[in-house]
N, C-alpha and C positions, 0 to 999 in steps of 0.2 A: 516329635515322633515322625517319621518320613515312612511312607511305602512307596517303593519305586514303580513306575509306570511298566517297566519291562516284565515285572513279575505277573502283572495282570494280562499283559500281551500273551505270555506263555500259557496261562490258565484258560483265557477266554477267546483268543482270536489267532489261532495259530494259522489256519487258512479258511477260506470261505469257497462255496463251490456255485457255479452259475452254468445252468443248462438251458439251451433252447428249449422250447415246448416239445415234448415227445410223449405220445400216449398210444398204448396198443390195447385193443379190446379182442382177446383170442378165445372167450368163452370157456377157458380152462378152469376158471373158478366156479363155474356153474355145475349143477348137479344132472347127470345122465336123466333124460326123461322130458316131459312136457316143458317148454321154455315159459309157459303162462305162469305168472306171479313170481317169476325169479328175477332178482336185480332190476326192477323198475320196468321190465318188458311188458309191453301190452300186446296181445294176440288177437286177431281177427281173421276168420276165413269165410269163403264164400264161393257159391257156385256161380259163375258168370264167364263171359267170353271176354276177350280183350277189348271190344267195343261196348260190351253192355256191363259196365262196372256198377250200375245201380240196381241190378238184379240181386237184391240182398235184403236183409241178411239170410244167412243159409238155413235152411230148414232143420230143426233140432236133430241132432245125432248125425247130420251130414258133414260136419267140420272135419277137415283133415288135420292130423296133429302136426304142430310145429314142434320139434323136439331138438334136444341137445343129444347128438349121437357122434360116435367115432366116424370120421371120414376116411376114405380108401388112401393107402399109400401110392404115391405116384411120383417118381423120381426124387427129388429133394424134398418133396412135400410129404411129410410124414403124417401117420395116422393120429389124428388128434381131434378135440372137440370142436364142432361148429354147429350153426343153426342149420338144420337139415329138414327139407320139406319132403317126405319120402311118399311113396305109393304114386298111383298114377290114375287120376280122375280128369279127364279132359274138361277144360274150361274151368278148372277149380284153381283158385288162387289163395294165397295165405300172407297175411300182412302182420309184420312186427315192428313195433316202434319202442324207442326209449329215450326218455328226456333225462337231461343231466341230473346226476345226483351226486352225493359225495363218494361214492364208489368209483366213478368213471364220468368224465365231462369232456366235452370238446372245448377248445380254448375259445377265448373272445377274440376274433380275427380283425378286430377294428384297427388295431395298430401293428399289424403283421405286414412284412414285405413279402415273404414266400412261403408257400404251404406245399408240402409233400403228402398227398393223400393216397394210401396204399391200401388194397383189400384183395381177397381171393374169391373168385367166381367158380363153382364147381358145376359141370355139365352146362356149357354155354348154349346149347340148343333149346334149353327151357328159359321161359321169361324170368328175367331176373332184374331187379331194380334196387339200387342202393344210393340213397341220398341223405345229405345234411340237411336238416330241416328246422323250422321256426314254429313254435307252438304259438301261433298268432292269437288264437282265442283262448289259450291258457286252460285247455281242457285236459292236459296230459298225455295227448297222443297227437299224431300227425296224419291228416288226409285218409284216415281209415274208417270212418263212419259212412261207409257206403258213398264216399266222395260228395257228401251233401254239406255237412257243417264244418269241415276242416278245409275250406277253399284258401288258395294261395298261401300253403304253408311248406312246400318243398322247394329246396335249393340244389346246391352243386351236388353232382353225382352222375352215375352211368345207369343205362338200360341196355340190356341184351333182348332181342325179341324178333319175332317173324313179321315182315311187313306184309302189306296187302296183297303183295306179288308172290309171296311165299319165299322171299329171301331173308335170310338171317342178317340182322344189322346191329351196330354199336351206336347208340345216341348219347350224346353230351348234353347236360342241362345244368342251368344256373337259376331257373325260376320253376314255378308249378306246371306250366302249361307247354310251352314251345321248346324243342331243343334248339342249342345255339350251333350245333354240328352234327353229323352223323357219317357213317361210313359202314362198308361191308364188315360183318363180324370177322375178326382176324383169326379166331380158333374157337372150335367147339369143345376144346380139352379143359381141363382145370387149368386156370391161368391166374396169375397176379396182374392186376393192373395198378399203374401209378399215375395219379392226376397231378401234375405240377401246375400251381397258380401263381403268376407273378402279380401280384395286387397293384402295383405301382404303375404297371405298364397301361398304355392307352389312356393317358391322363387319368390314372387311379380308376378306370373302369375294368382293368385287369386283362391278363392274357392267361390262356389254358394251353397246356400240351399234354398229351396222353400216350403212355407206353405200356407195353405187356411183355410177359414172358410165359411160355408154356412149360408146364411141369412134365417131365418124363421124355422131353424131347432136348433140344440144345439148351434150354434153360437160360438162354441169353436174352436180355432186354432188346426189344425191338421197338423201332419207331412206328407209329401209325401215321403215315404221312399226312393223311387228310384230317387229322386231329393236332395240328401243331400251330402254335401261335394263335389260338382262336380268341377273337375279342370276348371276354367273358360278360360284357354288358352287365357289370355289377352297378346296382343303384346304391350309392353311398348315402347314409341317413334316411334311406327310404323305410316306410313301414311295411316291408315285406321280406322274404327270405333271399332276395338278391343283394340285400345289404349284410356284409359279411359279420357286422357287429350282432345281428339278430339271431345267428344260428345257435340252437341250444340241445341238439338231439340228433338221433339216427332213425331213418326210416329204411325198411326193407321190405320188398314185396315180391313174391316168387310164385312162378307156376310149378305145379308139382310134377315130379319126375325122378327117375332113378338118379342119385347122387346129385340132387338139386340142393346146393348149400352155399352159405357164405361165411367166410372166416377171416381172421387176422386183419381187422381194421386197425390201421396204424395213421396218426396224424403226427406231423413234425413241421414246426413253423420257424421261421427266422424272422426277428423282429426288424422293424423299420430303424429304431434308434437303440443300439445296444450301448448304453452308459453304464459303467459298473464302478461302483465306489467301494474302496477297500480301505482299511486301516493300515497306516504305516507299519511296515514289516510283515504285513499279511501277504497271502498270495491268493488266487482264485483260480478255480479249474472250469474252464469253459469247456462243455461237452456237447458235442453233436451225436445223436444216436441214430443218425440216418443209416439204412441198409444200402449196400452196394453202391457206394460212392466214395470218392477218393478225395484226399484233403491236401492242401499244401499252404502252410503258414509262412508269414514273412520272415519266421527265423528258420525256414526250411524244414521245420517239422511236418511229419505227413500223418500223424495220428488224429483220430476224430476228437481228441481232448488235447487241452494244453493249459499248462499251469502258467499265469501271467502275474507279474508283480512289479513291472515297470510302468510308470505313467507316461502313457502315449496311446496312439491309435494302432491296434494290432489288426492285421488282416489275414483272413483265410479264403483260399480259393476252393470252392466245393465243386466238384466235377462228377456229374451223374453219366457215366459211359460216353464222355464227349458229346453227349446229347444236349444236357443243360450244363453250362458252366456259369456259377454266380459267385460273386465276392461278398463277403460279409465283412463289417467293420465293427470292432469292439473297441469302444474308447474307455481306457482305464484311468481312473482318477484316483490318486493317493490321498487320503484324508489325514492330515496330521492330528496327533494327539493334543488335548488341550494343555497337558503338563502344567497342572496348577502348582505353584509354589507358595505355600503358607508361611514358609520361613521356619526357623528353629523354634523349639519349645521356648516359652518365655513366662516372666512372672510380672504382673501388674499390681499396682496399688489398690487397696480396697476403695471402691467409689469411682475409680477411673474406668474408662472404656477402652477398648482396642478394636480397630476396625480391620477385620480381615479382608483383604481385596485382592480381586483376581483380575488381570487385564480383560476388559470385555470385548469379545469377538463376535461378529455377526454369526448367525446359524448355531451358536453353541448354546447348549442348555447346561444350567447349573443346577445341583441339587445338594442342599447341605444336610446336616444330620437331623433338622427339625423339618424338613421337606420344603424349606423356603428356595426360591430359585432366582435370587438376585445374584450379581457377581460380586458381592460383598456381604460381610455379615458383622453384626456389631456384638461384641463380647464384653459381658459385665461379670461374669461369675467363673469359678474355676472348674475345669472339665477339659474333656477332649472334644474337638470340633474337627470335623472331616467333610470334605466336599467331593462331590463327584461331578466331573465335567464331560458332557456328551457333545462331541463334535461330529454331527451327522452319523451317529451310530457307533463312533470310536470312543471308548471310555477310559479316563484316567482319573486318579484318585490322589489325595494327600490329606494328612491328619497333622493336627498340632495339639500340644497340651498346654494349657494356660492356668497359672497358679497366681492366686492373691496373696500379695503381702500386706501386712497390717500398717496402719497409719500411724505415725508418731503422736503422741500426746502433747498438747500445748494448751495452757491455760493462763491467761493474764488477769483473771478476775473480772469484776463487773465494772461498767462506767462509774466514775467518781468524781465527786466534788469536794474540794479541800479549801480551807482558808488561805487567803492569799499570802500570808506570811508563811505557809507550810509549803509554797509552790517550789520545793527544791528537794528531791527525793530519788531513791534508787528504785526503778522498776524491774522486778525479776519474774519469771514464769514458772509455773509447775510443769515440767516437761521430762520426757525420756529421749529427746532428740540428741543427736550427736553434733549438728553444726547449726548456726544460728545466722539470721539475717534480719536487721531492724529496717525500719521504713527509710532510714537515711543511709542505708547500706552498711552500717557498721555489724560486726560479726561477733561481739562479745555475748556472754549468756545473760547480760543486764543492760540496763539503759538508764542514765541519768536524766531525770525529768526535771526542767526548769521552766516550762511554758505550759499554757493550756494547748489542747490538740488531740490529734488522732495519733496513737502509737500501734504500729502493726509489727508482729514478730513472725517470721517464716522460721519453722525448724525441719530438718530432714532426719530421716532414719532409713538406711538401706535404700536410697533414692526415692523414697516416698515423703512427701512434703505436706505438713499441716500448717495451718495459719490461724492466728488468733489476733484481736486488736481491742483497744480499750480506749474511752475518750476520757480525758482529764480535763476537769473544768475548776476554775477557783470562784469563790464567792467574794468577788472584788467590787463589783458594781452592779446596780440595779438599772434597768432601762425603764424611763417614764414615758418614752416616746419622742417624737419630733415637735418642735414648736408649731403651734397651730392658731387658726383664726376662727372664731365662732361668731354667730350673730348675737346682736343685743338681746338679751333676755333668756337665751338658751342656756341651761346648766351644762357644765363639762366636769366629768368625773375622772379623777386620778386615782388608778388602783394598781396594786401589786399583789402578789400570790400571798395566800393565808398561810403559808408554811413558817413564816418568821415567829421568833420568839418576842421580838419587840419593835415597835415602829415609833419613830420620832420625825413628824413632818417639820417644816420651816417655820411653822406657826404654832408649834407645839401640840398640834392633834396626833391622836395616838392610835388610830384605827387604820386597816389597810386600804380603805375606801374613804376618799372625800371629795368635796366640791371644790373644784380650783377657783382660786383668786384671779380676777381678770388683771390684764396688763402689768403683770409683775413676774419674776422668776420665782420657780417653786422647785423644791428638792425634798429628799427623804433620807434618813439613816434607819437601817434595820440591824437586828442581831440574830444569828441562827447557830445553834450549837457553838456558842462562844466565839463565833466570827463576826465581826463587826463589818458592815458593807454599807456603801454610800451609792446614792443615786446620782444620776446625771441631772442637769438642770433642764427644766421645760418653762417656756413662756406661752401664755394664752393671751392672744390679743383678741379684742372685741370689733366686730365690723357692724356699723350703724346701716340703716336702711337709707336709700339716696336723698339728698336734700337739694332742692332746685334754689339755687342762690339768686338768679335773674332769668327774666323771660320777657318777651315783648309784650308791650302794653296793648290793650285793646285799642283799635283804630278804625278809621273810616278811609276808603279808598274810593276812587272814581271808577265807574263802570268800565268793564274790559281792561282793568290794569290788574297788576300783580304786585305783591310785596314779599320780601323777605322777612321770616319771623325767625327768632332765635331763642335758645336757652342755654343755661350753663347751670353746672351743680356740683356736688361733692359726693364721693363715696359711691359713684354709680359705675357699673360695669358695661351698661348698653344703653343706647338712646332708640327709641322708636316713636316716630311721628304717626298721625292718623294716616297718612299717605305711604307707610312703611318705610320712609326713608330713616336711616340711622346715623345721620350727621347732626351737628349742633344747629345747623341752618337749613330750613327748607323754604320753599317758595309756595304761596298759596294766590288764588285769585278768585273772587267772588265772595259773597256773604256767607258766613258760617262761624261755628265754634270749632276751633281747631285744637285738638289735644296732642300732648307729648308726655311719653312715659320715660323715666329714668329707673333702671332695674340694677339689682346685683342679687346674689345668691340669697340674701336675707329679706328681700321684698322689693318694692316698687313705690314710686311717687308719681302722681299725675297732676297736670295743671293744663288749662284751657285759655286760649286766646280767642277773643271775638272780634271779627272784622265786620264792619257795616260798609254798604254801598251807596255811593250818592252820584247824581247825575252832574257831573262837573261842568257839563256844557249848559246847564240850566240852574243858576245860581238862586239860592235863598239868602236874603239880607236880614239877619235877625239880630236886634240890639240885645245887649246884655244887661241894659238898665234903662229906667226912665223915671220921671218925676211929675205926676200928675197934680200939679199946684196951681192950676189955672192961670199959668202965665204964658199960655198959648205956645209954650216951647216944650216938645216931648210929654205932652199931657196924656197921650195914648202910647200904649205898647205898639209902635209902628214896625211892621215888617213887611217884606216885598219878595216876590218872586219875578225874575226876568223871562219867564215862560208860564204857558198855560199849565195847571195842575187841576186834578179832577178828585172828585170824592174826598174833598178836603174836610179834616177835622182839626179842630186846635182846643187844647185844655191846658188850665192852669191848676198847679197842685201846691198846696201850703207844705210846710215842713213835716206835717203829719200824714201826709199823702191824700189829703181831703181835696176833691175837685171844687174849685172856688169860681171857675170860669170855664164855659164850654161853649163852642160855636162851629157850625159849618159853612159860615159865610165869611170870606177872605175880608170883606169891607167892614165886619163887626169886630172893633179893636176893643182890646181890655182897657178900661180907665182907672184900674187901680182899686176897684171897689170889691167889697165881699158882701154878697146879698144886700146890695145899695148902700153899704155903709163903707167908709173908707177903710182899706185894709191897713194894718200896722206896716210900718216901713221893715224892710228885711229882704231875705233870699227866698225866691219862690222858683217853681220849676215850670218850664214851659215845654209842652210837647206837640209836635205837629205830625199828622198822618196824612199822607195824600199819594196819588199816582202821577208820575209825569206822564206827559202823552206817549202813546205806544208802548208804555211800561206794562210788564206782566207782573211785577212784583210791587208791593206797597213800600213807600219810603217813609221812615220814621226819622224825625230830627228832635233831639231833646236838649234844652239849653236851660242853664241857671239864670235867673233874672234879679237884678237888685232893684227893689222898689224903694224909692226915696219919697215920702209924703212931705 
């Protein structure tokens, strides 16, 4: 379902209107009588002179009325309502001020380029002051509390008065205190004044020109020569009334007298930057409401307003009596519609999703029927879906209807296990589909199953596709696992599921779990639901802890020498020596017990090699046999050292470890006796303990002795 953008154009955006700011306050909406408490006006009257403003407040009952009355007719100035200060009391002044409210406000002049400020003064011979003002202390009035609490609140405006020499003058102000220019009063009749401000002149400090016309006379606008192109001395961004952005009300002060009134306050601005955006197909009416000026547009139109619909810069020359000629530029931008296109109505399958997508464009705001604002919408259900596209205020719409189609039914059944001899059957599905596609691409409504595996079927119905699958397995073989190796003495359990009806292990065992035999092949037969199944074969090997088959013998080495010691073994996976070497050979030096460890995952074996140290430069000559038979040959156990030794000890042990001889004197030799009786012939052990000269460690020498009596 589609809704065309052009329909909405006709309904909502035929044309727009654009006007420069124009406001007129002519008092016609007020009620005759006292101005006090009408339309936000604040009134204050006092007796004083022009130089004694602070002689106030007035005594009770002495205030003059400030009223809304009809003014006299004079020329083209018709009898109409105005602020009238009637009666005549010398030195008495009345003040009226009005702050912006919803009924009437002066514009924010911060971004304006030109200002036409018009008003009517009646009876120019009386003191009259009209100023735009700034409520700096925010008390709701301007500079009227006896001139004490509202300092620095008066801005742009004119004053007519008598100077100190008795001359009537006209003064131009942009601040509270000092006029920026003055001149002789051009007329004492009812007159309209026009104050023209060029805000961008003089480097944004502004320029002011003042004009007037007299009612009842020629009524032509005239130049006031001494009030032309006056530097306005505006203070941009200042915290005072000389900053045009601050001005927020009107201040009027008059001396009383016949026909002393103020009327028809008008403000017309022309902005610095007139950029207008309109939607494609629209037009805008640019309207200037200036009085008594002529216009010339770039299309040669001479009206104060012009309908524009082309994207370009449009120019208008504004001519005030050939006194002031300015050019305003209006830049018209045509904003295209977003023109969303959701496509034709469509149907989607239940469970599917549809992404409605619109090309994403910067500055464009999207709004879907649920209030979401992405450029896309995810559809899952039946219904109407619409989108509003807002391109800088230009709206376009589209709608689509989406219907859900049912999914086809397909059911292959549960995964199944069959006997191996039954693994050849026709697989069919329960379905209402009209086309079929199996996992191998075949398109029949059935499939011939001959092997174990995953079988998948897609069925279609009205472009909606459903899918089902089934796993077919046969009871053909049981897995016992891979061949493995265990440590000697560890049990290893063979086990299968307990679902089977009958178990028959290789050794006749009939339970689902058994302890494996080692170093032999093992297998199992089972029966389930009449299907006989066979297991694979598994072999369990036994691994022993390492065995050291050979290792270097205990030995004696000379001082400051090293020796290689070796080891070999079986069933080991790693070697580790005392010095963290991992080779079969390692080098040692010095006395000590040196260990080596052979390891595998089942354990380790450790052995030790003892190394003794001797001083090879100082030899000990020790016999291994002697015969004390009194033949004067070898009758004593003779030993000799070719160097000096210290702290000498010598001991003889029998085969039971008993000491039978002990001496600390090298000259005291054993004569083969045991407690002064001849010892029996045989093998004895001799041990020497001593220190070589300058040695820090004791040397021990042990020898076997053959005694032959």
